[in-house]
Structures are given as C-alpha cells and as structure tokens.
N, C-alpha and C positions, 0 to 999 in steps of 0.2 A: 411431506413434499422436499424434493432436492432445488436447493438454491441453484442461480445461473451460474455460471462458469464467469471468472473476471478473465478478460481477453486483452487489456489494455489500461496501463496507468499513467497518470501526470502528474508528477511532484510540482509540489508550487513551493516560492520562495519562504510562506509561513508555515512551513511543516505541516500543511494537509496536501493528501493526495487527490486527485479527482480519479474516481476508480470507474472502468466502463464494465457492464456488466453484458453477457450475450442475450440478455433478454430485452436489451434495448434502455434498460435504466441506468442511470450514472448516479453515484454518490460520491460524496465531497467526505473523506475520512481525516480526521484529526488526529494526526499523531501525537502532539505535544502531552497527552497525558501519559502515553507510552514510555516519553524521552524523560519524562519526570518520575519515572519509576527507577531509573538508572540500571545499574548492571548489562547484561547486552545490550540494551536500549539505547545507552549513554551513546554509544557509535554514533547514532541519530543526530546528535547535536550539531554535529557538523554538517552545515548545510550543502556544502559542496559533494560529502559523502552520501547525504541525504536524496539529492538531486543525481547523481550521477551512478549511484549504485542499486536507486529504483528500478524494479523489475516485477515481470508477471513470472513466478516459478510455481509449477505443481497447479496451475488455474489459481493461483490467488496472490496477493501483494506481499511482496519480498524485498528486502536489500541484501544484495548480494557483497556478503564478507570477503570472500578470496579475489575476485574478480574475474574467477571461471566458470561464473554460470551454475554452481554445483548445488542443487535442492536440497542437499543434505548439510550445506555448509551457510543458510543463511538466516535473515531475518525475517520471518514472516509471522503474517496476522491471519487469522481463521475467517474466511469470506464469510461465514454466516455473522459473524462479529461487525465486519464492514456493511453488510448488506442490511443487518437490524438496527445498528446504530448510527452508520453515515447518513449525510443532510442528502436527500434527494435534490437532484440538480439538474436542470433545465441548458443543456449546454447549446451554445451559439452555432448555428448550421452554416 
C-alpha cells in the first residue's frame, strides 16, 4: 500500500513538525532524535534554520540547505518514517 503524500508542514519551536498528509491525517514528528545524531542533522539545532528552512520537497518533510528549494540539496525524512512513527494529531479547525 502506498503511503499518502505530505502536502504541508508546520515547524514548531520545540523541534517538532506538524505534518499534513493528503489522506487527511496529521502527524507530529519529533526531530530531536535526528538532531542528536549530529552530522548533517546538526544544522537543525538552530531553531531559526529549523523553522525558516522547513518545507515540503518531493512530497516529504525537508529542510532547504541552500535557500534555492533544490530537492537535491536538502535534509529530508522518509515520509514512511513520519507516517509510522509520528504521533497522530487532531488539528484544531
């Protein structure tokens, strides 16, 4: 079964991201474990970078590294991981 596509993201101050899928589901994804791994993910430690560069590229949660929205130059997370491990959220309407 194919997972739904991500169509919108909303980064939060606590290094979580609300991730909206085209099947109507919303997940809260905690990026702190990724940040703790270091390496490329260490860029996400800066809350300003985390929030302003957070985007949807190639139908997945991504952080635009270059500022050019280049899907080959980003930090991204597999949508399956978000869908499986994210916490279900009921957004306020």
